[in-house]
PDB file of N, CA, C and O in Angstrom:
ATOM      1  N   MET A   1       0.738  -1.317   0.042  1.00  0.00           N
ATOM      2  CA  MET A   1       0.371  -0.357  -0.179  1.00  0.00           C
ATOM      3  C   MET A   1       0.942   1.120   0.234  1.00  0.00           C
ATOM      4  O   MET A   1       0.473   2.010  -0.474  1.00  0.00           O
ATOM      5  N   PHE A   2       1.369   1.324   0.701  1.00  0.00           N
ATOM      6  CA  PHE A   2       2.987   2.303   1.286  1.00  0.00           C
ATOM      7  C   PHE A   2       3.638   2.536  -0.832  1.00  0.00           C
ATOM      8  O   PHE A   2       3.788   3.563  -1.494  1.00  0.00           O
ATOM      9  N   THR A   3       3.751   1.690  -1.043  1.00  0.00           N
ATOM     10  CA  THR A   3       4.607   1.492  -2.114  1.00  0.00           C
ATOM     11  C   THR A   3       3.817   2.431  -3.108  1.00  0.00           C
ATOM     12  O   THR A   3       4.062   3.572  -3.499  1.00  0.00           O
ATOM     13  N   SER A   4       2.971   1.714  -3.332  1.00  0.00           N
ATOM     14  CA  SER A   4       1.733   1.975  -4.444  1.00  0.00           C
ATOM     15  C   SER A   4       1.255   3.594  -4.279  1.00  0.00           C
ATOM     16  O   SER A   4       0.882   4.153  -5.311  1.00  0.00           O
ATOM     17  N   LYS A   5       1.255   4.543  -2.718  1.00  0.00           N
ATOM     18  CA  LYS A   5       1.146   5.529  -2.633  1.00  0.00           C
ATOM     19  C   LYS A   5       2.565   6.254  -3.027  1.00  0.00           C
ATOM     20  O   LYS A   5       2.491   7.117  -3.903  1.00  0.00           O
ATOM     21  N   VAL A   6       3.335   6.090  -2.685  1.00  0.00           N
ATOM     22  CA  VAL A   6       4.575   7.102  -3.494  1.00  0.00           C
ATOM     23  C   VAL A   6       4.920   6.638  -5.168  1.00  0.00           C
ATOM     24  O   VAL A   6       5.556   7.393  -5.904  1.00  0.00           O
ATOM     25  N   LYS A   7       4.339   5.137  -5.679  1.00  0.00           N
ATOM     26  CA  LYS A   7       5.084   5.354  -6.858  1.00  0.00           C
ATOM     27  C   LYS A   7       3.375   6.164  -8.066  1.00  0.00           C
ATOM     28  O   LYS A   7       3.553   6.417  -9.258  1.00  0.00           O
ATOM     29  N   ALA A   8       1.868   6.415  -7.320  1.00  0.00           N
ATOM     30  CA  ALA A   8       1.191   7.465  -7.826  1.00  0.00           C
ATOM     31  C   ALA A   8       1.543   8.538  -7.772  1.00  0.00           C
ATOM     32  O   ALA A   8       1.655   9.154  -8.832  1.00  0.00           O
ATOM     33  N   LEU A   9       1.899   9.272  -6.351  1.00  0.00           N
ATOM     34  CA  LEU A   9       2.842  10.389  -6.365  1.00  0.00           C
ATOM     35  C   LEU A   9       3.847  10.965  -7.013  1.00  0.00           C
ATOM     36  O   LEU A   9       3.994  12.183  -7.114  1.00  0.00           O
ATOM     37  N   CYS A  10       4.409  10.313  -7.370  1.00  0.00           N
ATOM     38  CA  CYS A  10       5.813   9.978  -8.256  1.00  0.00           C
ATOM     39  C   CYS A  10       5.439  10.390  -9.592  1.00  0.00           C
ATOM     40  O   CYS A  10       5.962  11.248 -10.304  1.00  0.00           O
ATOM     41  N   GLU A  11       4.366   9.575  -9.835  1.00  0.00           N
ATOM     42  CA  GLU A  11       3.862   9.484 -11.344  1.00  0.00           C
ATOM     43  C   GLU A  11       3.290  11.010 -11.571  1.00  0.00           C
ATOM     44  O   GLU A  11       3.570  11.671 -12.571  1.00  0.00           O
ATOM     45  N   ARG A  12       2.331  11.543 -10.350  1.00  0.00           N
ATOM     46  CA  ARG A  12       1.418  12.200 -10.281  1.00  0.00           C
ATOM     47  C   ARG A  12       2.479  13.867 -10.977  1.00  0.00           C
ATOM     48  O   ARG A  12       2.105  14.780 -11.713  1.00  0.00           O
ATOM     49  N   LEU A  13       3.496  13.669 -10.470  1.00  0.00           N
ATOM     50  CA  LEU A  13       4.559  14.970 -10.276  1.00  0.00           C
ATOM     51  C   LEU A  13       5.862  14.676 -11.353  1.00  0.00           C
ATOM     52  O   LEU A  13       6.906  15.325 -11.284  1.00  0.00           O
ATOM     53  N   SER A  14       5.683  13.846 -12.123  1.00  0.00           N
ATOM     54  CA  SER A  14       6.622  13.623 -13.058  1.00  0.00           C
ATOM     55  C   SER A  14       7.877  13.061 -12.631  1.00  0.00           C
ATOM     56  O   SER A  14       8.792  12.771 -13.401  1.00  0.00           O
ATOM     57  N   GLU A  15       7.895  12.901 -11.257  1.00  0.00           N
ATOM     58  CA  GLU A  15       9.649  12.103 -10.480  1.00  0.00           C
ATOM     59  C   GLU A  15       9.395  11.135 -10.262  1.00  0.00           C
ATOM     60  O   GLU A  15       8.382  10.825  -9.636  1.00  0.00           O
ATOM     61  N   ARG A  16      10.354  10.232 -10.772  1.00  0.00           N
ATOM     62  CA  ARG A  16      10.141   8.441 -10.424  1.00  0.00           C
ATOM     63  C   ARG A  16      10.593   8.350  -9.418  1.00  0.00           C
ATOM     64  O   ARG A  16       9.953   7.554  -8.731  1.00  0.00           O
ATOM     65  N   LYS A  17      11.762   8.946  -8.717  1.00  0.00           N
ATOM     66  CA  LYS A  17      12.846   8.615  -7.575  1.00  0.00           C
ATOM     67  C   LYS A  17      12.433   9.341  -6.078  1.00  0.00           C
ATOM     68  O   LYS A  17      12.412  10.570  -5.996  1.00  0.00           O
ATOM     69  N   LEU A  18      12.174   8.657  -5.150  1.00  0.00           N
ATOM     70  CA  LEU A  18      11.882   8.772  -4.090  1.00  0.00           C
ATOM     71  C   LEU A  18      13.050   9.876  -3.275  1.00  0.00           C
ATOM     72  O   LEU A  18      12.872  10.881  -2.587  1.00  0.00           O
ATOM     73  N   LYS A  19      14.282   9.153  -3.721  1.00  0.00           N
ATOM     74  CA  LYS A  19      15.606  10.236  -2.853  1.00  0.00           C
ATOM     75  C   LYS A  19      15.329  11.388  -3.602  1.00  0.00           C
ATOM     76  O   LYS A  19      16.445  11.814  -3.898  1.00  0.00           O
ATOM     77  N   LYS A  20      14.395  12.218  -4.131  1.00  0.00           N
ATOM     78  CA  LYS A  20      15.079  13.156  -4.857  1.00  0.00           C
ATOM     79  C   LYS A  20      13.986  14.169  -3.914  1.00  0.00           C
ATOM     80  O   LYS A  20      13.691  15.261  -4.400  1.00  0.00           O
ATOM     81  N   TRP A  21      13.511  13.847  -2.816  1.00  0.00           N
ATOM     82  CA  TRP A  21      12.626  14.621  -1.739  1.00  0.00           C
ATOM     83  C   TRP A  21      13.470  14.297  -0.392  1.00  0.00           C
ATOM     84  O   TRP A  21      13.974  13.240  -0.012  1.00  0.00           O
ATOM     85  N   TYR A  22      13.438  15.822   0.297  1.00  0.00           N
ATOM     86  CA  TYR A  22      13.606  15.583   1.269  1.00  0.00           C
ATOM     87  C   TYR A  22      12.947  15.430   2.746  1.00  0.00           C
ATOM     88  O   TYR A  22      11.898  16.073   2.719  1.00  0.00           O
ATOM     89  N   ASP A  23      13.097  14.956   3.774  1.00  0.00           N
ATOM     90  CA  ASP A  23      12.285  14.612   5.146  1.00  0.00           C
ATOM     91  C   ASP A  23      12.773  15.839   6.067  1.00  0.00           C
ATOM     92  O   ASP A  23      13.695  16.566   5.696  1.00  0.00           O
ATOM     93  N   ASN A  24      12.209  15.998   7.098  1.00  0.00           N
ATOM     94  CA  ASN A  24      12.323  17.027   8.054  1.00  0.00           C
ATOM     95  C   ASN A  24      13.829  17.477   8.484  1.00  0.00           C
ATOM     96  O   ASN A  24      14.339  18.597   8.469  1.00  0.00           O
ATOM     97  N   GLN A  25      14.218  16.560   8.767  1.00  0.00           N
ATOM     98  CA  GLN A  25      15.426  16.172   9.293  1.00  0.00           C
ATOM     99  C   GLN A  25      16.290  17.125   8.040  1.00  0.00           C
ATOM    100  O   GLN A  25      16.815  18.146   8.486  1.00  0.00           O
ATOM    101  N   ASP A  26      16.418  16.943   6.961  1.00  0.00           N
ATOM    102  CA  ASP A  26      16.986  17.285   5.989  1.00  0.00           C
ATOM    103  C   ASP A  26      16.306  19.102   5.620  1.00  0.00           C
ATOM    104  O   ASP A  26      17.204  19.930   5.770  1.00  0.00           O
ATOM    105  N   VAL A  27      15.356  19.537   5.325  1.00  0.00           N
ATOM    106  CA  VAL A  27      14.973  20.279   5.092  1.00  0.00           C
ATOM    107  C   VAL A  27      15.540  21.387   6.570  1.00  0.00           C
ATOM    108  O   VAL A  27      15.984  22.517   6.366  1.00  0.00           O
ATOM    109  N   CYS A  28      15.441  20.940   7.620  1.00  0.00           N
ATOM    110  CA  CYS A  28      15.923  22.064   8.998  1.00  0.00           C
ATOM    111  C   CYS A  28      17.245  22.038   9.224  1.00  0.00           C
ATOM    112  O   CYS A  28      17.730  22.665  10.165  1.00  0.00           O
ATOM    113  N   ARG A  29      18.211  21.082   8.125  1.00  0.00           N
ATOM    114  CA  ARG A  29      19.523  21.298   8.355  1.00  0.00           C
ATOM    115  C   ARG A  29      19.550  22.047   7.247  1.00  0.00           C
ATOM    116  O   ARG A  29      20.256  23.053   7.323  1.00  0.00           O
ATOM    117  N   ILE A  30      18.882  21.815   6.049  1.00  0.00           N
ATOM    118  CA  ILE A  30      19.467  22.917   4.957  1.00  0.00           C
ATOM    119  C   ILE A  30      19.326  24.164   5.200  1.00  0.00           C
ATOM    120  O   ILE A  30      20.285  24.933   5.142  1.00  0.00           O
ATOM    121  N   LEU A  31      17.720  24.673   5.607  1.00  0.00           N
ATOM    122  CA  LEU A  31      17.321  25.978   5.878  1.00  0.00           C
ATOM    123  C   LEU A  31      17.884  26.499   7.448  1.00  0.00           C
ATOM    124  O   LEU A  31      17.484  27.553   7.944  1.00  0.00           O
ATOM    125  N   ASN A  32      18.531  25.900   7.898  1.00  0.00           N
ATOM    126  CA  ASN A  32      19.202  25.890   9.227  1.00  0.00           C
ATOM    127  C   ASN A  32      18.136  26.474  10.282  1.00  0.00           C
ATOM    128  O   ASN A  32      18.412  27.402  11.042  1.00  0.00           O
ATOM    129  N   ILE A  33      17.192  25.985  10.253  1.00  0.00           N
ATOM    130  CA  ILE A  33      15.938  26.213  11.218  1.00  0.00           C
ATOM    131  C   ILE A  33      15.248  24.965  12.102  1.00  0.00           C
ATOM    132  O   ILE A  33      15.005  23.847  11.646  1.00  0.00           O
ATOM    133  N   SER A  34      14.996  25.406  13.436  1.00  0.00           N
ATOM    134  CA  SER A  34      14.268  23.950  13.802  1.00  0.00           C
ATOM    135  C   SER A  34      13.155  23.334  13.899  1.00  0.00           C
ATOM    136  O   SER A  34      12.283  24.026  13.373  1.00  0.00           O
ATOM    137  N   PRO A  35      12.773  22.435  14.284  1.00  0.00           N
ATOM    138  CA  PRO A  35      11.428  21.535  13.463  1.00  0.00           C
ATOM    139  C   PRO A  35      10.421  22.174  13.943  1.00  0.00           C
ATOM    140  O   PRO A  35       9.289  21.773  13.669  1.00  0.00           O
ATOM    141  N   ARG A  36      10.628  23.395  14.827  1.00  0.00           N
ATOM    142  CA  ARG A  36       8.842  23.871  15.050  1.00  0.00           C
ATOM    143  C   ARG A  36       8.922  24.975  14.163  1.00  0.00           C
ATOM    144  O   ARG A  36       7.784  25.366  13.905  1.00  0.00           O
ATOM    145  N   THR A  37       9.864  25.687  13.549  1.00  0.00           N
ATOM    146  CA  THR A  37       9.631  26.503  12.750  1.00  0.00           C
ATOM    147  C   THR A  37       9.653  25.957  11.380  1.00  0.00           C
ATOM    148  O   THR A  37       9.336  26.700  10.451  1.00  0.00           O
ATOM    149  N   LEU A  38      10.034  24.589  11.135  1.00  0.00           N
ATOM    150  CA  LEU A  38       9.548  24.133  10.151  1.00  0.00           C
ATOM    151  C   LEU A  38       7.962  23.746  10.217  1.00  0.00           C
ATOM    152  O   LEU A  38       7.204  23.749   9.247  1.00  0.00           O
ATOM    153  N   GLN A  39       7.659  23.450  11.402  1.00  0.00           N
ATOM    154  CA  GLN A  39       6.018  23.104  11.704  1.00  0.00           C
ATOM    155  C   GLN A  39       5.397  24.393  11.094  1.00  0.00           C
ATOM    156  O   GLN A  39       4.477  24.293  10.283  1.00  0.00           O
ATOM    157  N   THR A  40       5.907  25.645  11.487  1.00  0.00           N
ATOM    158  CA  THR A  40       5.080  26.917  10.924  1.00  0.00           C
ATOM    159  C   THR A  40       5.272  27.136  10.033  1.00  0.00           C
ATOM    160  O   THR A  40       4.408  27.989   9.832  1.00  0.00           O
ATOM    161  N   LEU A  41       5.804  27.050   9.150  1.00  0.00           N
ATOM    162  CA  LEU A  41       6.390  27.053   7.417  1.00  0.00           C
ATOM    163  C   LEU A  41       5.270  25.807   6.838  1.00  0.00           C
ATOM    164  O   LEU A  41       4.913  26.044   5.684  1.00  0.00           O
ATOM    165  N   ARG A  42       4.777  24.776   7.323  1.00  0.00           N
ATOM    166  CA  ARG A  42       4.215  24.129   6.805  1.00  0.00           C
ATOM    167  C   ARG A  42       2.778  24.871   6.712  1.00  0.00           C
ATOM    168  O   ARG A  42       2.134  25.159   5.703  1.00  0.00           O
ATOM    169  N   THR A  43       2.408  25.140   8.382  1.00  0.00           N
ATOM    170  CA  THR A  43       1.214  25.381   9.243  1.00  0.00           C
ATOM    171  C   THR A  43       0.715  26.708   7.978  1.00  0.00           C
ATOM    172  O   THR A  43      -0.396  26.717   7.449  1.00  0.00           O
ATOM    173  N   ASN A  44       1.623  27.560   7.742  1.00  0.00           N
ATOM    174  CA  ASN A  44       1.112  28.674   7.313  1.00  0.00           C
ATOM    175  C   ASN A  44       0.929  28.745   5.479  1.00  0.00           C
ATOM    176  O   ASN A  44       0.241  29.580   4.890  1.00  0.00           O
ATOM    177  N   GLY A  45       1.646  27.769   4.904  1.00  0.00           N
ATOM    178  CA  GLY A  45       1.578  27.463   3.578  1.00  0.00           C
ATOM    179  C   GLY A  45       2.474  28.117   2.901  1.00  0.00           C
ATOM    180  O   GLY A  45       2.433  28.146   1.671  1.00  0.00           O
ATOM    181  N   THR A  46       3.753  28.962   3.861  1.00  0.00           N
ATOM    182  CA  THR A  46       5.015  28.874   3.012  1.00  0.00           C
ATOM    183  C   THR A  46       5.588  28.069   2.163  1.00  0.00           C
ATOM    184  O   THR A  46       5.970  28.396   1.040  1.00  0.00           O
ATOM    185  N   LEU A  47       5.710  26.528   2.862  1.00  0.00           N
ATOM    186  CA  LEU A  47       6.555  25.727   2.313  1.00  0.00           C
ATOM    187  C   LEU A  47       5.972  24.593   1.834  1.00  0.00           C
ATOM    188  O   LEU A  47       5.597  23.930   2.801  1.00  0.00           O
ATOM    189  N   PRO A  48       5.727  24.074   0.843  1.00  0.00           N
ATOM    190  CA  PRO A  48       4.448  22.829   0.349  1.00  0.00           C
ATOM    191  C   PRO A  48       5.443  21.427   0.633  1.00  0.00           C
ATOM    192  O   PRO A  48       6.637  21.197   0.438  1.00  0.00           O
ATOM    193  N   TYR A  49       4.550  20.803   1.074  1.00  0.00           N
ATOM    194  CA  TYR A  49       4.995  19.448   1.449  1.00  0.00           C
ATOM    195  C   TYR A  49       3.445  18.227   0.972  1.00  0.00           C
ATOM    196  O   TYR A  49       2.221  18.284   0.853  1.00  0.00           O
ATOM    197  N   THR A  50       4.629  17.188   0.840  1.00  0.00           N
ATOM    198  CA  THR A  50       3.584  15.439   0.435  1.00  0.00           C
ATOM    199  C   THR A  50       3.879  15.222   2.171  1.00  0.00           C
ATOM    200  O   THR A  50       4.883  15.520   2.819  1.00  0.00           O
ATOM    201  N   GLN A  51       2.328  14.459   2.708  1.00  0.00           N
ATOM    202  CA  GLN A  51       2.563  13.582   3.440  1.00  0.00           C
ATOM    203  C   GLN A  51       2.133  12.397   2.898  1.00  0.00           C
ATOM    204  O   GLN A  51       1.319  12.392   1.974  1.00  0.00           O
ATOM    205  N   ILE A  52       2.572  11.425   3.355  1.00  0.00           N
ATOM    206  CA  ILE A  52       2.552   9.740   2.760  1.00  0.00           C
ATOM    207  C   ILE A  52       2.291   8.768   4.606  1.00  0.00           C
ATOM    208  O   ILE A  52       3.080   8.732   5.551  1.00  0.00           O
ATOM    209  N   ASN A  53       1.552   8.430   4.538  1.00  0.00           N
ATOM    210  CA  ASN A  53       1.096   8.361   6.312  1.00  0.00           C
ATOM    211  C   ASN A  53       1.106   9.097   7.381  1.00  0.00           C
ATOM    212  O   ASN A  53       0.227   9.816   7.856  1.00  0.00           O
ATOM    213  N   ARG A  54       2.787   8.731   7.933  1.00  0.00           N
ATOM    214  CA  ARG A  54       2.492   9.841   8.881  1.00  0.00           C
ATOM    215  C   ARG A  54       4.238  10.881   8.542  1.00  0.00           C
ATOM    216  O   ARG A  54       4.631  11.856   9.181  1.00  0.00           O
ATOM    217  N   LYS A  55       4.795  10.326   7.577  1.00  0.00           N
ATOM    218  CA  LYS A  55       5.809  10.829   7.270  1.00  0.00           C
ATOM    219  C   LYS A  55       5.792  11.828   6.044  1.00  0.00           C
ATOM    220  O   LYS A  55       5.382  11.573   4.911  1.00  0.00           O
ATOM    221  N   ILE A  56       6.464  13.334   6.624  1.00  0.00           N
ATOM    222  CA  ILE A  56       6.451  14.124   5.327  1.00  0.00           C
ATOM    223  C   ILE A  56       7.410  14.551   4.265  1.00  0.00           C
ATOM    224  O   ILE A  56       8.459  14.967   4.756  1.00  0.00           O
ATOM    225  N   PHE A  57       7.378  14.575   3.096  1.00  0.00           N
ATOM    226  CA  PHE A  57       8.332  15.181   2.668  1.00  0.00           C
ATOM    227  C   PHE A  57       8.235  16.385   1.900  1.00  0.00           C
ATOM    228  O   PHE A  57       7.136  16.927   2.028  1.00  0.00           O
ATOM    229  N   TYR A  58       9.072  17.000   1.111  1.00  0.00           N
ATOM    230  CA  TYR A  58       9.252  17.738   0.723  1.00  0.00           C
ATOM    231  C   TYR A  58      10.596  17.769  -0.445  1.00  0.00           C
ATOM    232  O   TYR A  58      11.609  17.071  -0.404  1.00  0.00           O
ATOM    233  N   ARG A  59      10.176  18.961  -1.614  1.00  0.00           N
ATOM    234  CA  ARG A  59      10.365  18.705  -2.941  1.00  0.00           C
ATOM    235  C   ARG A  59      12.090  19.421  -2.757  1.00  0.00           C
ATOM    236  O   ARG A  59      12.220  20.136  -1.764  1.00  0.00           O
ATOM    237  N   PRO A  60      12.574  19.353  -3.102  1.00  0.00           N
ATOM    238  CA  PRO A  60      14.343  20.087  -3.398  1.00  0.00           C
ATOM    239  C   PRO A  60      14.369  21.718  -4.037  1.00  0.00           C
ATOM    240  O   PRO A  60      15.356  22.453  -4.064  1.00  0.00           O
ATOM    241  N   GLU A  61      12.882  22.060  -4.570  1.00  0.00           N
ATOM    242  CA  GLU A  61      12.948  23.125  -5.261  1.00  0.00           C
ATOM    243  C   GLU A  61      12.190  24.135  -4.359  1.00  0.00           C
ATOM    244  O   GLU A  61      12.411  25.334  -4.192  1.00  0.00           O
ATOM    245  N   ASP A  62      11.213  23.311  -3.807  1.00  0.00           N
ATOM    246  CA  ASP A  62      10.586  24.006  -2.499  1.00  0.00           C
ATOM    247  C   ASP A  62      11.457  25.174  -1.703  1.00  0.00           C
ATOM    248  O   ASP A  62      11.316  26.390  -1.572  1.00  0.00           O
ATOM    249  N   ALA A  63      12.567  24.060  -1.167  1.00  0.00           N
ATOM    250  CA  ALA A  63      13.630  24.534  -0.085  1.00  0.00           C
ATOM    251  C   ALA A  63      14.590  25.652  -0.827  1.00  0.00           C
ATOM    252  O   ALA A  63      15.241  26.461  -0.165  1.00  0.00           O
ATOM    253  N   ASP A  64      14.610  25.619  -2.180  1.00  0.00           N
ATOM    254  CA  ASP A  64      15.954  26.113  -2.797  1.00  0.00           C
ATOM    255  C   ASP A  64      14.473  27.185  -3.052  1.00  0.00           C
ATOM    256  O   ASP A  64      14.878  28.326  -2.826  1.00  0.00           O
ATOM    257  N   THR A  65      13.497  27.223  -3.293  1.00  0.00           N
ATOM    258  CA  THR A  65      12.575  28.723  -3.326  1.00  0.00           C
ATOM    259  C   THR A  65      12.561  29.815  -2.234  1.00  0.00           C
ATOM    260  O   THR A  65      12.720  31.034  -2.294  1.00  0.00           O
ATOM    261  N   LEU A  66      12.228  28.654  -0.847  1.00  0.00           N
ATOM    262  CA  LEU A  66      12.000  29.188   0.100  1.00  0.00           C
ATOM    263  C   LEU A  66      13.469  30.027   0.278  1.00  0.00           C
ATOM    264  O   LEU A  66      13.346  31.247   0.173  1.00  0.00           O
ATOM    265  N   VAL A  67      14.586  29.616   0.486  1.00  0.00           N
ATOM    266  CA  VAL A  67      15.618  30.244   0.478  1.00  0.00           C
ATOM    267  C   VAL A  67      16.045  31.685   0.112  1.00  0.00           C
ATOM    268  O   VAL A  67      16.408  32.670   0.755  1.00  0.00           O
ATOM    269  N   LEU A  68      15.839  31.378  -1.251  1.00  0.00           N
ATOM    270  CA  LEU A  68      16.433  32.904  -1.849  1.00  0.00           C
ATOM    271  C   LEU A  68      14.665  33.695  -2.065  1.00  0.00           C
ATOM    272  O   LEU A  68      14.607  34.809  -2.585  1.00  0.00           O
ATOM    273  N   GLN A  69      13.829  33.237  -1.776  1.00  0.00           N
ATOM    274  CA  GLN A  69      12.389  34.627  -0.883  1.00  0.00           C
ATOM    275  C   GLN A  69      12.832  34.967   0.071  1.00  0.00           C
ATOM    276  O   GLN A  69      12.893  36.196   0.111  1.00  0.00           O
ATOM    277  N   SER A  70      13.248  34.430   1.033  1.00  0.00           N
ATOM    278  CA  SER A  70      12.953  34.609   2.235  1.00  0.00           C
ATOM    279  C   SER A  70      14.390  35.000   3.211  1.00  0.00           C
ATOM    280  O   SER A  70      14.528  35.245   4.409  1.00  0.00           O
ATOM    281  N   GLY A  71      15.436  34.913   1.948  1.00  0.00           N
ATOM    282  CA  GLY A  71      16.539  35.586   2.649  1.00  0.00           C
ATOM    283  C   GLY A  71      17.099  34.387   3.627  1.00  0.00           C
ATOM    284  O   GLY A  71      18.271  34.414   4.002  1.00  0.00           O
ATOM    285  N   LEU A  72      16.286  33.431   3.983  1.00  0.00           N
ATOM    286  CA  LEU A  72      17.128  32.326   4.493  1.00  0.00           C
ATOM    287  C   LEU A  72      18.625  32.213   4.490  1.00  0.00           C
ATOM    288  O   LEU A  72      19.229  32.528   3.464  1.00  0.00           O
ATOM    289  N   THR A  73      19.245  31.810   5.498  1.00  0.00           N
ATOM    290  CA  THR A  73      21.013  31.800   5.172  1.00  0.00           C
ATOM    291  C   THR A  73      20.902  30.040   5.182  1.00  0.00           C
ATOM    292  O   THR A  73      21.412  29.210   5.935  1.00  0.00           O
ATOM    293  N   GLY A  74      20.099  29.916   4.123  1.00  0.00           N
ATOM    294  CA  GLY A  74      19.996  28.025   3.684  1.00  0.00           C
ATOM    295  C   GLY A  74      21.649  27.581   3.780  1.00  0.00           C
ATOM    296  O   GLY A  74      22.644  28.303   3.725  1.00  0.00           O
ATOM    297  N   LYS A  75      21.543  26.210   3.933  1.00  0.00           N
ATOM    298  CA  LYS A  75      23.064  25.656   3.636  1.00  0.00           C
ATOM    299  C   LYS A  75      23.203  24.600   2.602  1.00  0.00           C
ATOM    300  O   LYS A  75      22.164  24.096   2.175  1.00  0.00           O
ATOM    301  N   LYS A  76      24.072  24.295   2.253  1.00  0.00           N
ATOM    302  CA  LYS A  76      24.575  23.769   0.827  1.00  0.00           C
ATOM    303  C   LYS A  76      23.355  22.444   0.591  1.00  0.00           C
ATOM    304  O   LYS A  76      23.171  21.605   1.473  1.00  0.00           O
ATOM    305  N   ARG A  77      22.587  22.433  -0.738  1.00  0.00           N
ATOM    306  CA  ARG A  77      21.823  21.277  -0.964  1.00  0.00           C
ATOM    307  C   ARG A  77      22.455  19.961  -0.636  1.00  0.00           C
ATOM    308  O   ARG A  77      23.686  19.937  -0.645  1.00  0.00           O
ATOM    309  N   ILE A  78      21.740  18.756  -0.320  1.00  0.00           N
ATOM    310  CA  ILE A  78      22.207  17.324   0.022  1.00  0.00           C
ATOM    311  C   ILE A  78      22.065  16.762  -1.291  1.00  0.00           C
ATOM    312  O   ILE A  78      21.066  16.835  -2.005  1.00  0.00           O
ATOM    313  N   SER A  79      23.222  16.162  -1.559  1.00  0.00           N
ATOM    314  CA  SER A  79      23.073  15.326  -3.020  1.00  0.00           C
ATOM    315  C   SER A  79      22.869  13.535  -2.718  1.00  0.00           C
ATOM    316  O   SER A  79      23.723  12.692  -2.444  1.00  0.00           O
ATOM    317  N   TYR A  80      21.475  13.410  -2.890  1.00  0.00           N
ATOM    318  CA  TYR A  80      21.683  12.104  -2.694  1.00  0.00           C
ATOM    319  C   TYR A  80      21.971  11.119  -3.908  1.00  0.00           C
ATOM    320  O   TYR A  80      21.762   9.915  -3.760  1.00  0.00           O
ATOM    321  N   GLU A  81      22.539  11.725  -5.333  1.00  0.00           N
ATOM    322  CA  GLU A  81      22.984  10.563  -6.177  1.00  0.00           C
ATOM    323  C   GLU A  81      23.983  10.316  -6.530  1.00  0.00           C
ATOM    324  O   GLU A  81      24.163   9.312  -7.219  1.00  0.00           O
TER     325      GLU A  81
END
């Protein structure tokens, strides 16, 4: 069931690899923010996310856009490839 949800999500967004997505820990490290700040960004709609079961994922492009728009001092992107 989990696998089918991930596959459907990837097909819908034209991204075939889950490894291109960040989790909470990755985004906190990249944006240099706390988990609570990350929750606030999700809640107020500033940072788009996708939730599968209880796990939350973020597109790297969305984190990069947030850094550029807000002037946050984000760290270098993580490369999983």
